[in-house]
N, CA, C and O atoms as a GROMACS GRO file, in nm:
protein
  572
    1UNK      N    1  -6.938   5.770  11.448
    1UNK     CA    2  -6.833   5.863  11.478
    1UNK      C    3  -6.778   5.925  11.350
    1UNK      O    4  -6.747   6.044  11.344
    2UNK      N    5  -6.766   5.841  11.246
    2UNK     CA    6  -6.715   5.889  11.119
    2UNK      C    7  -6.808   5.994  11.060
    2UNK      O    8  -6.761   6.092  11.001
    3UNK      N    9  -6.938   5.974  11.074
    3UNK     CA   10  -7.036   6.069  11.022
    3UNK      C   11  -7.026   6.204  11.093
    3UNK      O   12  -7.042   6.309  11.032
    4UNK      N   13  -7.000   6.199  11.223
    4UNK     CA   14  -6.988   6.323  11.301
    4UNK      C   15  -6.866   6.401  11.253
    4UNK      O   16  -6.872   6.523  11.239
    5UNK      N   17  -6.755   6.332  11.229
    5UNK     CA   18  -6.634   6.399  11.182
    5UNK      C   19  -6.656   6.460  11.044
    5UNK      O   20  -6.611   6.572  11.017
    6UNK      N   21  -6.724   6.387  10.957
    6UNK     CA   22  -6.752   6.438  10.823
    6UNK      C   23  -6.846   6.558  10.832
    6UNK      O   24  -6.824   6.659  10.765
    7UNK      N   25  -6.949   6.548  10.914
    7UNK     CA   26  -7.041   6.659  10.933
    7UNK      C   27  -6.970   6.781  10.990
    7UNK      O   28  -6.995   6.894  10.947
    8UNK      N   29  -6.882   6.759  11.086
    8UNK     CA   30  -6.806   6.868  11.146
    8UNK      C   31  -6.715   6.934  11.042
    8UNK      O   32  -6.704   7.056  11.037
    9UNK      N   33  -6.649   6.852  10.958
    9UNK     CA   34  -6.562   6.905  10.853
    9UNK      C   35  -6.642   6.988  10.753
    9UNK      O   36  -6.596   7.094  10.710
   10UNK      N   37  -6.761   6.942  10.716
   10UNK     CA   38  -6.846   7.016  10.623
   10UNK      C   39  -6.888   7.150  10.683
   10UNK      O   40  -6.886   7.252  10.615
   11UNK      N   41  -6.924   7.150  10.810
   11UNK     CA   42  -6.964   7.274  10.877
   11UNK      C   43  -6.847   7.372  10.881
   11UNK      O   44  -6.865   7.490  10.855
   12UNK      N   45  -6.728   7.324  10.914
   12UNK     CA   46  -6.610   7.411  10.921
   12UNK      C   47  -6.580   7.470  10.784
   12UNK      O   48  -6.559   7.591  10.772
   13UNK      N   49  -6.578   7.388  10.680
   13UNK     CA   50  -6.549   7.439  10.546
   13UNK      C   51  -6.657   7.532  10.496
   13UNK      O   52  -6.627   7.630  10.427
   14UNK      N   53  -6.780   7.505  10.528
   14UNK     CA   54  -6.890   7.592  10.484
   14UNK      C   55  -6.887   7.726  10.554
   14UNK      O   56  -6.932   7.826  10.498
   15UNK      N   57  -6.834   7.729  10.674
   15UNK     CA   58  -6.830   7.857  10.747
   15UNK      C   59  -6.714   7.945  10.704
   15UNK      O   60  -6.711   8.063  10.737
   16UNK      N   61  -6.617   7.890  10.631
   16UNK     CA   62  -6.506   7.971  10.581
   16UNK      C   63  -6.554   8.060  10.469
   16UNK      O   64  -6.629   8.016  10.381
   17UNK      N   65  -6.512   8.183  10.472
   17UNK     CA   66  -6.552   8.279  10.370
   17UNK      C   67  -6.464   8.266  10.248
   17UNK      O   68  -6.343   8.244  10.259
   18UNK      N   69  -6.522   8.281  10.131
   18UNK     CA   70  -6.444   8.282  10.008
   18UNK      C   71  -6.407   8.424   9.968
   18UNK      O   72  -6.345   8.446   9.864
   19UNK      N   73  -6.445   8.520  10.051
   19UNK     CA   74  -6.415   8.661  10.025
   19UNK      C   75  -6.269   8.689  10.058
   19UNK      O   76  -6.227   8.669  10.172
   20UNK      N   77  -6.192   8.734   9.960
   20UNK     CA   78  -6.050   8.761   9.980
   20UNK      C   79  -6.022   8.902  10.027
   20UNK      O   80  -5.906   8.940  10.038
   21UNK      N   81  -6.122   8.981  10.055
   21UNK     CA   82  -6.102   9.120  10.098
   21UNK      C   83  -6.043   9.120  10.238
   21UNK      O   84  -6.107   9.077  10.334
   22UNK      N   85  -5.920   9.170  10.248
   22UNK     CA   86  -5.853   9.173  10.378
   22UNK      C   87  -5.881   9.302  10.454
   22UNK      O   88  -5.825   9.322  10.562
   23UNK      N   89  -5.964   9.387  10.401
   23UNK     CA   90  -5.996   9.512  10.469
   23UNK      C   91  -5.907   9.625  10.423
   23UNK      O   92  -5.952   9.714  10.352
   24UNK      N   93  -5.781   9.622  10.462
   24UNK     CA   94  -5.686   9.725  10.424
   24UNK      C   95  -5.589   9.669  10.322
   24UNK      O   96  -5.479   9.625  10.358
   25UNK      N   97  -5.628   9.670  10.197
   25UNK     CA   98  -5.543   9.616  10.092
   25UNK      C   99  -5.423   9.707  10.070
   25UNK      O  100  -5.437   9.830  10.065
   26UNK      N  101  -5.305   9.648  10.059
   26UNK     CA  102  -5.184   9.725  10.032
   26UNK      C  103  -5.185   9.769   9.887
   26UNK      O  104  -5.222   9.692   9.798
   27UNK      N  105  -5.143   9.890   9.864
   27UNK     CA  106  -5.138   9.942   9.728
   27UNK      C  107  -4.994   9.975   9.693
   27UNK      O  108  -4.907   9.980   9.781
   28UNK      N  109  -4.970   9.998   9.567
   28UNK     CA  110  -4.838  10.036   9.518
   28UNK      C  111  -4.847  10.162   9.434
   28UNK      O  112  -4.770  10.180   9.340
   29UNK      N  113  -4.940  10.249   9.467
   29UNK     CA  114  -4.963  10.371   9.389
   29UNK      C  115  -4.837  10.457   9.380
   29UNK      O  116  -4.812  10.518   9.276
   30UNK      N  117  -4.758  10.461   9.487
   30UNK     CA  118  -4.641  10.548   9.490
   30UNK      C  119  -4.509  10.471   9.489
   30UNK      O  120  -4.406  10.523   9.531
   31UNK      N  121  -4.512  10.347   9.441
   31UNK     CA  122  -4.393  10.264   9.441
   31UNK      C  123  -4.279  10.324   9.358
   31UNK      O  124  -4.162  10.292   9.381
   32UNK      N  125  -4.311  10.411   9.264
   32UNK     CA  126  -4.207  10.473   9.181
   32UNK      C  127  -4.112  10.561   9.263
   32UNK      O  128  -4.008  10.603   9.214
   33UNK      N  129  -4.149  10.589   9.389
   33UNK     CA  130  -4.061  10.667   9.475
   33UNK      C  131  -3.925  10.596   9.490
   33UNK      O  132  -3.823  10.661   9.511
   34UNK      N  133  -3.925  10.462   9.480
   34UNK     CA  134  -3.802  10.385   9.494
   34UNK      C  135  -3.703  10.414   9.382
   34UNK      O  136  -3.582  10.404   9.403
   35UNK      N  137  -3.751  10.451   9.266
   35UNK     CA  138  -3.662  10.484   9.155
   35UNK      C  139  -3.649  10.635   9.135
   35UNK      O  140  -3.551  10.681   9.077
   36UNK      N  141  -3.745  10.712   9.183
   36UNK     CA  142  -3.742  10.858   9.167
   36UNK      C  143  -3.642  10.923   9.262
   36UNK      O  144  -3.562  11.006   9.220
   37UNK      N  145  -3.644  10.886   9.390
   37UNK     CA  146  -3.555  10.951   9.488
   37UNK      C  147  -3.407  10.937   9.455
   37UNK      O  148  -3.333  11.035   9.469
   38UNK      N  149  -3.358  10.819   9.411
   38UNK     CA  150  -3.214  10.807   9.383
   38UNK      C  151  -3.167  10.882   9.258
   38UNK      O  152  -3.048  10.881   9.228
   39UNK      N  153  -3.257  10.946   9.186
   39UNK     CA  154  -3.220  11.018   9.064
   39UNK      C  155  -3.198  11.166   9.095
   39UNK      O  156  -3.291  11.246   9.088
   40UNK      N  157  -3.076  11.200   9.127
   40UNK     CA  158  -3.043  11.341   9.147
   40UNK      C  159  -3.041  11.381   9.293
   40UNK      O  160  -3.048  11.299   9.383
   41UNK      N  161  -3.032  11.513   9.312
   41UNK     CA  162  -3.024  11.570   9.446
   41UNK      C  163  -3.153  11.644   9.477
   41UNK      O  164  -3.222  11.694   9.388
   42UNK      N  165  -3.186  11.649   9.607
   42UNK     CA  166  -3.313  11.704   9.654
   42UNK      C  167  -3.289  11.804   9.765
   42UNK      O  168  -3.186  11.800   9.834
   43UNK      N  169  -3.383  11.894   9.783
   43UNK     CA  170  -3.380  11.988   9.895
   43UNK      C  171  -3.515  11.985   9.965
   43UNK      O  172  -3.617  11.950   9.904
   44UNK      N  173  -3.516  12.021  10.092
   44UNK     CA  174  -3.642  12.035  10.165
   44UNK      C  175  -3.699  12.171  10.129
   44UNK      O  176  -3.642  12.274  10.165
   45UNK      N  177  -3.810  12.172  10.059
   45UNK     CA  178  -3.874  12.298  10.022
   45UNK      C  179  -3.988  12.334  10.116
   45UNK      O  180  -4.041  12.445  10.112
   46UNK      N  181  -4.026  12.238  10.202
   46UNK     CA  182  -4.128  12.266  10.303
   46UNK      C  183  -4.116  12.166  10.417
   46UNK      O  184  -4.106  12.045  10.395
   47UNK      N  185  -4.116  12.219  10.539
   47UNK     CA  186  -4.129  12.136  10.659
   47UNK      C  187  -4.210  12.215  10.760
   47UNK      O  188  -4.160  12.307  10.824
   48UNK      N  189  -4.336  12.178  10.772
   48UNK     CA  190  -4.430  12.243  10.863
   48UNK      C  191  -4.472  12.140  10.967
   48UNK      O  192  -4.512  12.029  10.932
   49UNK      N  193  -4.464  12.176  11.094
   49UNK     CA  194  -4.510  12.090  11.203
   49UNK      C  195  -4.616  12.168  11.280
   49UNK      O  196  -4.584  12.250  11.366
   50UNK      N  197  -4.742  12.142  11.247
   50UNK     CA  198  -4.850  12.218  11.310
   50UNK      C  199  -4.840  12.364  11.271
   50UNK      O  200  -4.855  12.398  11.153
   51UNK      N  201  -4.815  12.452  11.368
   51UNK     CA  202  -4.803  12.594  11.343
   51UNK      C  203  -4.657  12.638  11.325
   51UNK      O  204  -4.631  12.757  11.304
   52UNK      N  205  -4.562  12.544  11.333
   52UNK     CA  206  -4.420  12.578  11.326
   52UNK      C  207  -4.362  12.546  11.189
   52UNK      O  208  -4.379  12.435  11.138
   53UNK      N  209  -4.294  12.643  11.130
   53UNK     CA  210  -4.229  12.624  11.001
   53UNK      C  211  -4.080  12.600  11.024
   53UNK      O  212  -4.009  12.688  11.073
   54UNK      N  213  -4.033  12.481  10.990
   54UNK     CA  214  -3.894  12.442  11.009
   54UNK      C  215  -3.817  12.437  10.877
   54UNK      O  216  -3.706  12.384  10.872
   55UNK      N  217  -3.874  12.491  10.771
   55UNK     CA  218  -3.813  12.482  10.638
   55UNK      C  219  -3.673  12.542  10.637
   55UNK      O  220  -3.582  12.483  10.578
   56UNK      N  221  -3.654  12.656  10.700
   56UNK     CA  222  -3.524  12.722  10.696
   56UNK      C  223  -3.415  12.643  10.766
   56UNK      O  224  -3.296  12.663  10.739
   57UNK      N  225  -3.453  12.551  10.856
   57UNK     CA  226  -3.354  12.467  10.922
   57UNK      C  227  -3.278  12.378  10.823
   57UNK      O  228  -3.168  12.332  10.852
   58UNK      N  229  -3.338  12.356  10.706
   58UNK     CA  230  -3.279  12.266  10.607
   58UNK      C  231  -3.238  12.337  10.478
   58UNK      O  232  -3.199  12.272  10.382
   59UNK      N  233  -3.246  12.471  10.476
   59UNK     CA  234  -3.228  12.543  10.350
   59UNK      C  235  -3.090  12.524  10.287
   59UNK      O  236  -3.077  12.536  10.165
   60UNK      N  237  -2.989  12.494  10.365
   60UNK     CA  238  -2.855  12.478  10.308
   60UNK      C  239  -2.820  12.332  10.276
   60UNK      O  240  -2.713  12.305  10.222
   61UNK      N  241  -2.909  12.238  10.310
   61UNK     CA  242  -2.878  12.096  10.292
   61UNK      C  243  -2.924  12.043  10.157
   61UNK      O  244  -3.031  12.076  10.108
   62UNK      N  245  -2.839  11.960  10.099
   62UNK     CA  246  -2.871  11.887   9.976
   62UNK      C  247  -2.879  11.739  10.016
   62UNK      O  248  -2.789  11.686  10.081
   63UNK      N  249  -2.988  11.673   9.975
   63UNK     CA  250  -3.012  11.533  10.008
   63UNK      C  251  -2.986  11.446   9.885
   63UNK      O  252  -3.033  11.475   9.775
   64UNK      N  253  -2.908  11.340   9.906
   64UNK     CA  254  -2.882  11.241   9.801
   64UNK      C  255  -2.928  11.106   9.853
   64UNK      O  256  -2.879  11.057   9.955
   65UNK      N  257  -3.024  11.046   9.782
   65UNK     CA  258  -3.083  10.918   9.821
   65UNK      C  259  -3.019  10.808   9.737
   65UNK      O  260  -3.021  10.814   9.614
   66UNK      N  261  -2.964  10.707   9.804
   66UNK     CA  262  -2.903  10.594   9.733
   66UNK      C  263  -3.004  10.484   9.706
   66UNK      O  264  -3.102  10.468   9.780
   67UNK      N  265  -2.980  10.408   9.601
   67UNK     CA  266  -3.066  10.294   9.570
   67UNK      C  267  -3.061  10.189   9.679
   67UNK      O  268  -3.153  10.108   9.692
   68UNK      N  269  -2.955  10.189   9.759
   68UNK     CA  270  -2.937  10.091   9.866
   68UNK      C  271  -3.009  10.130   9.995
   68UNK      O  272  -2.996  10.060  10.096
   69UNK      N  273  -3.086  10.240   9.994
   69UNK     CA  274  -3.159  10.282  10.112
   69UNK      C  275  -3.083  10.379  10.199
   69UNK      O  276  -3.129  10.414  10.308
   70UNK      N  277  -2.968  10.423  10.153
   70UNK     CA  278  -2.893  10.523  10.229
   70UNK      C  279  -2.935  10.663  10.184
   70UNK      O  280  -2.982  10.681  10.071
   71UNK      N  281  -2.918  10.760  10.272
   71UNK     CA  282  -2.943  10.899  10.236
   71UNK      C  283  -2.837  10.983  10.305
   71UNK      O  284  -2.802  10.960  10.421
   72UNK      N  285  -2.785  11.082  10.232
   72UNK     CA  286  -2.685  11.174  10.286
   72UNK      C  287  -2.739  11.315  10.270
   72UNK      O  288  -2.778  11.356  10.161
   73UNK      N  289  -2.740  11.388  10.380
   73UNK     CA  290  -2.777  11.530  10.379
   73UNK      C  291  -2.649  11.608  10.406
   73UNK      O  292  -2.579  11.583  10.505
   74UNK      N  293  -2.619  11.702  10.318
   74UNK     CA  294  -2.490  11.768  10.329
   74UNK      C  295  -2.502  11.917  10.298
   74UNK      O  296  -2.575  11.958  10.208
   75UNK      N  297  -2.428  11.997  10.376
   75UNK     CA  298  -2.409  12.138  10.343
   75UNK      C  299  -2.258  12.165  10.352
   75UNK      O  300  -2.180  12.071  10.362
   76UNK      N  301  -2.218  12.292  10.348
   76UNK     CA  302  -2.075  12.325  10.348
   76UNK      C  303  -2.003  12.285  10.476
   76UNK      O  304  -1.881  12.266  10.475
   77UNK      N  305  -2.076  12.272  10.586
   77UNK     CA  306  -2.014  12.248  10.715
   77UNK      C  307  -2.043  12.112  10.777
   77UNK      O  308  -1.973  12.071  10.869
   78UNK      N  309  -2.143  12.042  10.728
   78UNK     CA  310  -2.195  11.928  10.802
   78UNK      C  311  -2.247  11.822  10.706
   78UNK      O  312  -2.305  11.854  10.602
   79UNK      N  313  -2.227  11.696  10.742
   79UNK     CA  314  -2.283  11.583  10.668
   79UNK      C  315  -2.357  11.494  10.766
   79UNK      O  316  -2.304  11.457  10.871
   80UNK      N  317  -2.479  11.460  10.732
   80UNK     CA  318  -2.562  11.372  10.815
   80UNK      C  319  -2.602  11.251  10.731
   80UNK      O  320  -2.660  11.266  10.623
   81UNK      N  321  -2.570  11.130  10.780
   81UNK     CA  322  -2.607  11.007  10.711
   81UNK      C  323  -2.733  10.949  10.773
   81UNK      O  324  -2.755  10.957  10.894
   82UNK      N  325  -2.814  10.889  10.688
   82UNK     CA  326  -2.935  10.825  10.735
   82UNK      C  327  -2.978  10.715  10.641
   82UNK      O  328  -2.903  10.673  10.552
   83UNK      N  329  -3.100  10.668  10.662
   83UNK     CA  330  -3.158  10.565  10.576
   83UNK      C  331  -3.299  10.604  10.534
   83UNK      O  332  -3.365  10.684  10.600
   84UNK      N  333  -3.343  10.547  10.424
   84UNK     CA  334  -3.480  10.566  10.378
   84UNK      C  335  -3.534  10.432  10.328
   84UNK      O  336  -3.460  10.348  10.277
   85UNK      N  337  -3.665  10.415  10.345
   85UNK     CA  338  -3.732  10.293  10.303
   85UNK      C  339  -3.872  10.327  10.254
   85UNK      O  340  -3.942  10.409  10.314
   86UNK      N  341  -3.912  10.265  10.145
   86UNK     CA  342  -4.051  10.270  10.100
   86UNK      C  343  -4.124  10.154  10.166
   86UNK      O  344  -4.077  10.040  10.161
   87UNK      N  345  -4.238  10.182  10.228
   87UNK     CA  346  -4.313  10.078  10.299
   87UNK      C  347  -4.460  10.086  10.258
   87UNK      O  348  -4.526  10.188  10.278
   88UNK      N  349  -4.510   9.977  10.201
   88UNK     CA  350  -4.651   9.974  10.165
   88UNK      C  351  -4.729   9.873  10.250
   88UNK      O  352  -4.839   9.832  10.213
   89UNK      N  353  -4.672   9.834  10.364
   89UNK     CA  354  -4.739   9.736  10.449
   89UNK      C  355  -4.815   9.799  10.565
   89UNK      O  356  -4.878   9.728  10.644
   90UNK      N  357  -4.810   9.929  10.577
   90UNK     CA  358  -4.875   9.998  10.689
   90UNK      C  359  -5.026  10.008  10.668
   90UNK      O  360  -5.073  10.018  10.554
   91UNK      N  361  -5.100  10.004  10.776
   91UNK     CA  362  -5.246  10.022  10.768
   91UNK      C  363  -5.282  10.164  10.727
   91UNK      O  364  -5.393  10.188  10.678
   92UNK      N  365  -5.190  10.258  10.745
   92UNK     CA  366  -5.221  10.397  10.710
   92UNK      C  367  -5.182  10.431  10.567
   92UNK      O  368  -5.193  10.547  10.526
   93UNK      N  369  -5.138  10.334  10.489
   93UNK     CA  370  -5.106  10.358  10.349
   93UNK      C  371  -4.958  10.346  10.320
   93UNK      O  372  -4.881  10.295  10.401
   94UNK      N  373  -4.919  10.395  10.203
   94UNK     CA  374  -4.780  10.388  10.162
   94UNK      C  375  -4.699  10.494  10.235
   94UNK      O  376  -4.743  10.607  10.253
   95UNK      N  377  -4.579  10.456  10.278
   95UNK     CA  378  -4.499  10.546  10.359
   95UNK      C  379  -4.355  10.552  10.310
   95UNK      O  380  -4.302  10.458  10.251
   96UNK      N  381  -4.293  10.667  10.336
   96UNK     CA  382  -4.150  10.684  10.321
   96UNK      C  383  -4.096  10.696  10.463
   96UNK      O  384  -4.127  10.792  10.534
   97UNK      N  385  -4.014  10.600  10.503
   97UNK     CA  386  -3.958  10.599  10.638
   97UNK      C  387  -3.819  10.661  10.630
   97UNK      O  388  -3.731  10.609  10.561
   98UNK      N  389  -3.800  10.772  10.702
   98UNK     CA  390  -3.670  10.839  10.708
   98UNK      C  391  -3.613  10.821  10.848
   98UNK      O  392  -3.681  10.843  10.948
   99UNK      N  393  -3.486  10.782  10.853
   99UNK     CA  394  -3.421  10.762  10.983
   99UNK      C  395  -3.282  10.826  10.981
   99UNK      O  396  -3.193  10.782  10.909
  100UNK      N  397  -3.267  10.930  11.062
  100UNK     CA  398  -3.140  10.997  11.084
  100UNK      C  399  -3.109  10.986  11.233
  100UNK      O  400  -3.186  10.927  11.309
  101UNK      N  401  -2.998  11.045  11.274
  101UNK     CA  402  -2.969  11.052  11.417
  101UNK      C  403  -3.067  11.152  11.480
  101UNK      O  404  -3.145  11.215  11.410
  102UNK      N  405  -3.061  11.164  11.608
  102UNK     CA  406  -3.148  11.259  11.678
  102UNK      C  407  -3.087  11.399  11.683
  102UNK      O  408  -3.131  11.483  11.761
  103UNK      N  409  -2.986  11.425  11.600
  103UNK     CA  410  -2.922  11.555  11.592
  103UNK      C  411  -3.020  11.657  11.535
  103UNK      O  412  -3.088  11.630  11.437
  104UNK      N  413  -3.026  11.774  11.596
  104UNK     CA  414  -3.109  11.883  11.544
  104UNK      C  415  -3.048  11.931  11.413
  104UNK      O  416  -2.926  11.945  11.408
  105UNK      N  417  -3.122  11.956  11.309
  105UNK     CA  418  -3.268  11.954  11.295
  105UNK      C  419  -3.322  11.822  11.242
  105UNK      O  420  -3.442  11.811  11.214
  106UNK      N  421  -3.235  11.720  11.227
  106UNK     CA  422  -3.278  11.595  11.162
  106UNK      C  423  -3.377  11.516  11.244
  106UNK      O  424  -3.447  11.429  11.192
  107UNK      N  425  -3.384  11.544  11.374
  107UNK     CA  426  -3.485  11.480  11.456
  107UNK      C  427  -3.626  11.518  11.411
  107UNK      O  428  -3.722  11.447  11.441
  108UNK      N  429  -3.638  11.630  11.340
  108UNK     CA  430  -3.768  11.675  11.289
  108UNK      C  431  -3.820  11.591  11.172
  108UNK      O  432  -3.940  11.586  11.148
  109UNK      N  433  -3.730  11.525  11.099
  109UNK     CA  434  -3.775  11.448  10.983
  109UNK      C  435  -3.765  11.298  11.003
  109UNK      O  436  -3.800  11.221  10.913
  110UNK      N  437  -3.716  11.254  11.119
  110UNK     CA  438  -3.719  11.111  11.152
  110UNK      C  439  -3.864  11.071  11.168
  110UNK      O  440  -3.928  11.109  11.266
  111UNK      N  441  -3.916  10.995  11.076
  111UNK     CA  442  -4.057  10.960  11.086
  111UNK      C  443  -4.094  10.860  10.978
  111UNK      O  444  -4.016  10.834  10.886
  112UNK      N  445  -4.213  10.804  10.991
  112UNK     CA  446  -4.273  10.724  10.886
  112UNK      C  447  -4.379  10.812  10.821
  112UNK      O  448  -4.492  10.822  10.870
  113UNK      N  449  -4.341  10.875  10.711
  113UNK     CA  450  -4.422  10.976  10.643
  113UNK      C  451  -4.519  10.911  10.546
  113UNK      O  452  -4.481  10.823  10.468
  114UNK      N  453  -4.645  10.952  10.550
  114UNK     CA  454  -4.742  10.908  10.451
  114UNK      C  455  -4.710  10.979  10.319
  114UNK      O  456  -4.689  11.100  10.316
  115UNK      N  457  -4.707  10.903  10.212
  115UNK     CA  458  -4.677  10.960  10.081
  115UNK      C  459  -4.805  11.021  10.025
  115UNK      O  460  -4.906  10.953  10.010
  116UNK      N  461  -4.798  11.150   9.994
  116UNK     CA  462  -4.912  11.223   9.939
  116UNK      C  463  -4.904  11.225   9.787
  116UNK      O  464  -5.004  11.200   9.719
  117UNK      N  465  -4.785  11.256   9.733
  117UNK     CA  466  -4.768  11.259   9.588
  117UNK      C  467  -4.621  11.239   9.553
  117UNK      O  468  -4.532  11.271   9.631
  118UNK      N  469  -4.599  11.186   9.433
  118UNK     CA  470  -4.465  11.162   9.382
  118UNK      C  471  -4.461  11.206   9.236
  118UNK      O  472  -4.544  11.163   9.156
  119UNK      N  473  -4.364  11.290   9.202
  119UNK     CA  474  -4.337  11.323   9.062
  119UNK      C  475  -4.186  11.325   9.045
  119UNK      O  476  -4.113  11.308   9.142
  120UNK      N  477  -4.140  11.345   8.924
  120UNK     CA  478  -3.995  11.348   8.900
  120UNK      C  479  -3.928  11.469   8.963
  120UNK      O  480  -3.806  11.472   8.976
  121UNK      N  481  -4.007  11.570   9.004
  121UNK     CA  482  -3.948  11.692   9.059
  121UNK      C  483  -3.992  11.724   9.201
  121UNK      O  484  -3.938  11.816   9.263
  122UNK      N  485  -4.091  11.650   9.255
  122UNK     CA  486  -4.140  11.683   9.388
  122UNK      C  487  -4.196  11.559   9.457
  122UNK      O  488  -4.266  11.478   9.395
  123UNK      N  489  -4.164  11.546   9.587
  123UNK     CA  490  -4.218  11.439   9.672
  123UNK      C  491  -4.288  11.509   9.788
  123UNK      O  492  -4.226  11.584   9.862
  124UNK      N  493  -4.418  11.484   9.804
  124UNK     CA  494  -4.494  11.544   9.913
  124UNK      C  495  -4.534  11.437  10.014
  124UNK      O  496  -4.586  11.331   9.978
  125UNK      N  497  -4.508  11.468  10.142
  125UNK     CA  498  -4.529  11.373  10.251
  125UNK      C  499  -4.607  11.440  10.363
  125UNK      O  500  -4.604  11.562  10.377
  126UNK      N  501  -4.676  11.360  10.444
  126UNK     CA  502  -4.747  11.413  10.560
  126UNK      C  503  -4.743  11.312  10.673
  126UNK      O  504  -4.717  11.193  10.652
  127UNK      N  505  -4.770  11.361  10.793
  127UNK     CA  506  -4.774  11.275  10.910
  127UNK      C  507  -4.855  11.345  11.017
  127UNK      O  508  -4.852  11.467  11.028
  128UNK      N  509  -4.928  11.268  11.095
  128UNK     CA  510  -4.998  11.324  11.210
  128UNK      C  511  -4.906  11.306  11.330
  128UNK      O  512  -4.870  11.194  11.366
  129UNK      N  513  -4.869  11.418  11.392
  129UNK     CA  514  -4.774  11.417  11.505
  129UNK      C  515  -4.834  11.354  11.628
  129UNK      O  516  -4.954  11.364  11.652
  130UNK      N  517  -4.748  11.289  11.705
  130UNK     CA  518  -4.778  11.232  11.835
  130UNK      C  519  -4.918  11.251  11.890
  130UNK      O  520  -5.016  11.233  11.818
  131UNK      N  521  -4.927  11.289  12.016
  131UNK     CA  522  -5.054  11.297  12.086
  131UNK      C  523  -5.136  11.421  12.058
  131UNK      O  524  -5.256  11.422  12.084
  132UNK      N  525  -5.073  11.527  12.003
  132UNK     CA  526  -5.149  11.650  11.984
  132UNK      C  527  -5.225  11.655  11.853
  132UNK      O  528  -5.308  11.744  11.834
  133UNK      N  529  -5.200  11.563  11.762
  133UNK     CA  530  -5.275  11.555  11.637
  133UNK      C  531  -5.237  11.657  11.532
  133UNK      O  532  -5.304  11.668  11.430
  134UNK      N  533  -5.128  11.735  11.554
  134UNK     CA  534  -5.084  11.829  11.453
  134UNK      C  535  -5.039  11.755  11.328
  134UNK      O  536  -4.985  11.645  11.336
  135UNK      N  537  -5.063  11.816  11.214
  135UNK     CA  538  -5.020  11.758  11.088
  135UNK      C  539  -4.884  11.814  11.051
  135UNK      O  540  -4.861  11.935  11.053
  136UNK      N  541  -4.793  11.723  11.017
  136UNK     CA  542  -4.661  11.762  10.969
  136UNK      C  543  -4.660  11.745  10.817
  136UNK      O  544  -4.710  11.646  10.765
  137UNK      N  545  -4.602  11.841  10.748
  137UNK     CA  546  -4.589  11.835  10.603
  137UNK      C  547  -4.443  11.848  10.566
  137UNK      O  548  -4.373  11.938  10.614
  138UNK      N  549  -4.396  11.760  10.479
  138UNK     CA  550  -4.258  11.761  10.431
  138UNK      C  551  -4.260  11.748  10.281
  138UNK      O  552  -4.322  11.656  10.227
  139UNK      N  553  -4.191  11.841  10.214
  139UNK     CA  554  -4.182  11.836  10.069
  139UNK      C  555  -4.035  11.840  10.027
  139UNK      O  556  -3.960  11.929  10.069
  140UNK      N  557  -3.995  11.744   9.945
  140UNK     CA  558  -3.863  11.745   9.882
  140UNK      C  559  -3.882  11.790   9.738
  140UNK      O  560  -3.972  11.742   9.668
  141UNK      N  561  -3.797  11.883   9.694
  141UNK     CA  562  -3.798  11.931   9.556
  141UNK      C  563  -3.664  11.899   9.494
  141UNK      O  564  -3.559  11.919   9.556
  142UNK      N  565  -3.667  11.849   9.371
  142UNK     CA  566  -3.545  11.811   9.302
  142UNK      C  567  -3.468  11.935   9.259
  142UNK      O  568  -3.526  12.032   9.210
  143UNK      N  569  -3.337  11.931   9.278
  143UNK     CA  570  -3.251  12.042   9.237
  143UNK      C  571  -3.214  12.030   9.091
  143UNK      O  572  -3.142  12.115   9.039
   0.00000   0.00000   0.00000
């Protein structure tokens, strides 16, 4: 009986792979977004949803991103509070998650955006919309 248990243990250990490749390895290529966004004020310089351009809906808003994950969008008449998070645990890559109320036009940017590029003056994001497969593009430019 002892030999069978030892043989079984050897077979189990031998069948385990020593390959650490998990398939979709998380990366931190755009992790600097966590320190870039809270530095200064930003504006939406592009918001395209498929064939619809929503950029002008945000032309008067200035966005301020806090280090604590808060974000405030403000113009002369209106202030909208929300949250932002950098997420590198998604299977689709690194993401910037923006969450505002469902108030128009902020319902257009509530999403988990794939990070395309990050620089000190521009953040480019994309997302594939719901069931129709349209690509949404969102760009923040530093003021």
